[in-house]
N, C-alpha and C positions, 0 to 999 in steps of 0.2 A: 582565608586571606591569601592572595598570591603575592609572593615577593619576587623581585627580579635581581639577577646577578649581572653586573656590567661586564662586558667583554673589553679586555684591555685595548685602549686606543682605537676602538672601532666605532664607537657611538651606538652600538647595538646592545640590547639586553636580552637575556634568556630567563625564562621562568625558573626560579629556584626549585630544585628538586632534591630528592634523597639520592638519586642516581649519580653516576659519574658523568663528566662532560669533557670534551676534548678542548685543548687550547685553541682559542680564537673561533670556536663554533659552539652552537647550542647542541645539547644532547638530542638524540632522536626523540621525536614526540609521537605518542600513540594517540592520534585524534579520536579513535574509536573508544578508547577507555576514558579519556578526559572530556568527551562530549564536544570537541571542536570539529564537528562534521555536520553535514546537512542531509544525511540519509533519513528517510522517513520510515514509518512503521511497516511499510511493505518491503523494506530493504534491509540487508545485513551490511554492516560496516566491516570492511577488511582493511587492516593497517598495511601500509606500504612503506618502504624505506623513505621515500619522499611523498608524504601525503597519505591519502586513503582512497578507497574505492567503494562505491555503493553497488551491491549486487542484489538482484531480486531474490526474495525469500521463496521457499517451496510454495507452490500454488500460484505463483505470479510469473509473468514473463515481460520482458522489455518491449515497450511500444516503440517501434523504430521511428515513428513520426515525432512523438513528444519526448521520448527518452524516459518516460515514467514506467513504473511497473504496474501492469494491469492484471486483475485476477483472471484465472483460467478455470473454466467449467468444463471438465472432461466430457460430460454428457451433452454439452452445447446448450444454448438457450434459444429454442426455435422462435418463440414469440415473447422475448424478454431480454433482459440485460444481465450479464454476469456481474454481481456486485461484491462477492467474496469468493475465494476458491471453492468451486463446486456448489455454489449457491446462486440461483437465479432469482431475479425480481421480475415477475411476469407482467406483461402488458395487460391492460384492462380487458377483462373477459376471458382470460386464460389461466389455467392452473397446471400443476404437475411439477415434478422435479426439473424438467427441461422446458416447461411452459408450452407443451405441445397439445394439451387438451383444452378444447374450447368449452366454455360454460354454455348451458342451455337456457340462457336468459335473454334471448333475442337481442344480444349486444347492448343491453341496457344496464347490466350489473356484473359485478364479480360474483363468483359462486363460492360455496363453502369449501369444496375439495374435489378431487378426482372422483371419489365415490359418491359425492353429492353435488353433481354438476347442475341439478335442477333446483337446488336451494339457493336462491338469489339473496345476496346480502343487503344490498341497497340499490334501489332503482334510481338511475340518473337520466339525463337527457329528456327532462320534462315528462317522465312516465311515472306510473304508480303501480 
């Protein structure tokens, strides 16, 4: 349960804490420790004197357009999408760590692996 301490003649209240506080102002808050931040699981929360900052975790980089942290695949994803740091999700019909190997299934199926490119898992597009 959170309790509040009134500030003398100001109409403001501060969360009661075990720490000290200065006359007429609230004590500094560490939003990262108390959960009062909006950083997501791809970011680290860094406490600042006034507020907090969300910084991308290792394996992620800031997307300049959206401001979100996107995973980085050092090997690249030739025919796929980077979904976690150094982990690609290959497009249909491709396999391999960077999705550069095409399956030998006439573009009708995914295959088992790089070493089994001719083992088609499930034919689609009206084929058998």
